[in-house]
Structures are given as structure tokens and as C-alpha cells.
C-alpha positions as CSV (number, residue, x, y, z in Angstrom):
1,M,18.0,61.4,-47.6
2,D,17.0,65.1,-47.8
3,A,13.6,66.4,-48.6
4,T,14.5,67.6,-52.1
5,T,15.8,64.2,-53.2
6,L,12.7,62.5,-51.7
7,K,10.4,64.9,-53.5
8,K,12.2,64.1,-56.8
9,L,12.0,60.3,-56.2
10,I,8.4,60.1,-55.1
11,G,6.9,63.2,-56.6
12,N,5.2,61.3,-59.5
13,L,4.0,58.3,-57.5
14,D,0.3,57.8,-57.0
15,K,-1.3,57.2,-53.6
16,K,-1.4,53.3,-54.0
17,E,2.3,53.3,-54.7
18,L,3.1,55.5,-51.8
19,I,1.0,53.4,-49.5
20,K,2.9,50.3,-50.7
21,I,6.2,52.0,-50.0
22,I,5.2,53.2,-46.5
23,G,4.0,49.6,-45.7
24,I,7.3,48.2,-46.7
25,I,9.2,50.7,-44.6
26,A,6.9,50.2,-41.6
27,N,7.1,46.4,-41.8
28,S,10.9,46.5,-42.0
29,S,11.5,48.0,-38.6
30,D,9.6,48.3,-35.3
31,V,11.0,51.8,-34.9
32,A,9.7,52.8,-38.4
33,E,6.3,51.3,-37.5
34,Q,6.2,53.2,-34.2
35,K,7.1,56.5,-35.9
36,L,4.3,56.0,-38.5
37,L,1.8,55.2,-35.7
38,D,2.9,58.3,-33.7
39,Y,2.6,60.4,-36.8
40,C,-0.8,59.0,-37.6
41,Q,-2.1,59.4,-34.1
42,K,-1.1,63.1,-34.2
43,Y,-2.7,63.8,-37.6
44,A,-5.4,61.1,-38.0
45,V,-9.0,61.8,-38.6
46,E,-11.2,60.7,-35.6
47,E,-12.5,57.5,-37.2
48,N,-9.0,56.1,-37.7
49,K,-7.7,56.8,-34.2
50,N,-9.0,53.5,-32.7
51,I,-7.1,51.5,-35.3
52,I,-4.0,53.5,-34.4
53,F,-4.5,52.9,-30.6
54,E,-5.0,49.2,-31.2
55,K,-1.8,49.0,-33.3
56,Q,0.2,51.0,-30.8
57,L,-1.1,48.8,-27.9
58,K,0.1,45.6,-29.8
59,Q,3.4,47.3,-30.8
60,H,4.2,48.3,-27.2
61,W,3.2,44.9,-25.9
62,K,5.4,43.2,-28.5
63,K,8.4,45.1,-27.2
64,A,7.6,44.4,-23.5
65,Y,6.7,40.7,-24.3
66,S,10.2,39.9,-25.7
67,I,11.8,41.2,-22.5
68,I,9.3,39.6,-20.1
69,Q,9.5,36.3,-21.9
70,M,13.3,36.2,-21.5
71,A,13.0,37.4,-17.9
72,N,10.7,34.5,-17.2
73,M,13.1,32.1,-18.8
74,Y,16.1,33.3,-16.8
75,G,14.4,34.5,-13.6
76,G,15.1,38.2,-14.3
77,C,16.8,40.6,-16.6
78,P,19.3,43.4,-16.7
79,D,18.1,46.7,-15.1
80,S,18.1,48.5,-18.5
81,D,15.8,45.8,-20.0
82,E,13.6,45.9,-16.9
83,E,13.2,49.7,-17.3
84,D,12.4,49.3,-21.0
85,A,9.7,46.7,-20.2
86,Y,8.1,48.9,-17.5
87,D,8.2,51.9,-19.9
88,E,6.4,49.9,-22.6
89,M,3.8,48.6,-20.2
90,S,3.3,52.2,-18.8
91,I,2.7,53.4,-22.3
92,M,0.2,50.6,-22.8
93,E,-1.5,51.6,-19.6
94,D,-1.9,55.2,-20.9
95,L,-3.3,54.0,-24.2
96,I,-5.9,51.8,-22.4
97,E,-6.9,54.6,-20.1
98,K,-7.2,57.1,-22.9
99,N,-9.2,54.9,-25.3
100,H,-11.9,52.7,-24.1
101,D,-12.9,51.8,-27.7
102,I,-10.1,49.3,-28.2
103,S,-11.8,46.2,-29.3
104,W,-12.1,43.1,-27.0
105,L,-10.5,41.1,-29.8
106,V,-7.3,43.2,-29.6
107,R,-7.4,43.5,-25.8
108,K,-8.0,39.8,-25.4
109,E,-5.0,39.0,-27.7
110,V,-2.8,41.1,-25.5
111,L,-4.5,39.8,-22.3
112,D,-3.9,36.2,-23.3
113,E,-0.2,36.7,-23.8
114,L,0.0,38.7,-20.5
115,L,-1.7,35.8,-18.8
116,E,0.7,33.3,-20.3
117,Q,3.6,35.3,-18.8
118,I,1.8,35.7,-15.5
119,A,1.3,31.9,-15.2
120,E,5.1,31.5,-15.5
121,D,5.6,34.0,-12.6
122,N,9.4,34.0,-12.8
123,S,10.1,37.4,-14.5
124,G,9.7,39.8,-11.6
125,F,7.0,41.7,-13.6
126,T,4.0,39.7,-12.4
127,D,2.4,42.4,-10.2
128,Y,2.6,45.1,-12.8
129,M,1.3,42.7,-15.5
130,V,-1.7,41.7,-13.3
131,D,-2.5,45.4,-12.8
132,L,-2.4,45.8,-16.5
133,T,-4.7,42.9,-17.1
134,V,-7.3,44.5,-14.8
135,K,-7.2,47.6,-17.0
136,L,-7.6,45.6,-20.1
137,C,-10.9,44.1,-18.9
138,Y,-13.8,46.6,-19.1
139,S,-16.9,44.4,-18.8
140,K,-18.2,41.9,-16.3
141,E,-17.6,39.1,-18.7
142,E,-14.0,40.2,-19.4
143,R,-13.3,40.5,-15.7
144,L,-14.8,37.1,-15.1
145,Y,-12.4,35.7,-17.8
146,L,-9.5,37.3,-15.9
147,A,-10.7,36.0,-12.5
148,D,-11.2,32.5,-13.8
149,F,-7.7,32.4,-15.2
150,L,-6.1,33.8,-12.0
151,S,-8.1,31.5,-9.7
152,M,-6.9,28.4,-11.8
153,N,-3.3,29.5,-12.5
154,G,-2.2,32.1,-10.1
155,S,-0.3,32.0,-6.8
156,S,-2.3,32.0,-3.6
157,Y,-2.2,35.8,-3.6
158,Y,-3.7,36.0,-7.1
159,K,-6.3,33.3,-6.2
160,E,-7.4,35.6,-3.4
161,F,-7.3,38.6,-5.8
162,A,-9.6,36.5,-8.2
163,S,-12.0,36.0,-5.3
164,R,-12.2,39.8,-4.8
165,I,-13.0,40.2,-8.6
166,Y,-15.7,37.6,-8.3
167,R,-17.2,39.5,-5.4
168,E,-17.0,42.8,-7.2
169,I,-18.8,41.5,-10.3
170,G,-21.5,39.7,-8.3
171,E,-20.3,36.1,-9.0
172,N,-21.3,35.0,-5.5
173,Q,-21.0,31.3,-6.1
174,K,-17.5,31.6,-7.6
175,Y,-16.6,34.0,-4.9
176,L,-17.5,31.5,-2.2
177,V,-15.8,28.6,-3.9
178,S,-12.7,30.6,-4.5
179,S,-12.6,32.1,-1.0
180,I,-12.8,28.6,0.6
181,S,-10.1,27.2,-1.7
182,S,-7.8,30.1,-0.9
183,F,-7.9,29.1,2.8
184,K,-6.6,25.6,2.1
């Protein structure tokens, strides 16, 4: 539809009606939602940027998750899907590094789904996902949450990795227990 036709169709609508239409369009397609988020990120006022980053993080994870979940189910995926998943996780990584104001609630939602896929450890994405989980955890408590999960559900390598996290955050008792159990 060209700009002139659009202007005639929506020229008399008020802001509430336009917001409703934009919402319908954005909810009808992941591509449309991503276009809206990209536009808003470019032109948003500072106070709205965090909301945009959070939505983008979840949107990119949603795309990667669907590929990773299938790869876990089948023990891998086609190269094109693998590239798409890595691209989405790379974008997530950039979003996390650029914005440390993403709420723990949103980061934890993504983190928990990442950990669910890491526990299955059959997709071929585990190493990259673990790297991403580390970037999602900013505080000592968040890193402790990650280390506890990895020490209980990870492979021997990730149990050892959890030990290193415990040591880094000063959880000496957990570090010792985890270190001893990784030698068994």
C-alpha cells in the first residue's frame, strides 16, 4: 500500500485508534514486531529505550529458542537453522552488553529458558548458550543462581565451570563442595 493511500485511510484516526492498529499488526507477525521495535529503538525517547531492549531480547530469544528446542529434540539441525540461531543469540549478546538496565525479571525469564535447553545438552548450542547465560547474570546473586543450576544439572565440564563461578563470587563453601564433587 502506498503512502498516499495510507494517509487517506488513517489520516482521521486518533492516537488511540492508531496504537490499536499498530498493536494488531505487530502481534500478527514476528517480522512486523521486530520492524516496530527497530523503528522505536531508533527514534524512542530515552525513558522508553529499556522497554524496547527488553522486548527485543525476548523477541530474538523466541526465534533462537524454537531452533534450539528442535535441535535438542533431534540432536542437531540444518546448517541454515544453526546460523540463524547463532545470529539471534549474537544479537541478544549485543543487546545485553549495550544495556545493563534490562530488568532481572526479563533476564531471568530468558535465562530460565536457556537453562532448560542447556540441561538437555543435545542441540550443539550448549557452549554458546552457557556463555550467554553468564552475560545475563550481572549481580552476585544472579551468578549464584546460574552456578547452582550448572552444578546440579550440567555436565562435568559445567560443574567445574560452576565451581569457578562460586570461587569468583566468594562462595567458598559451595566452591569447595563443588570442587570435590567434580573430582568424583
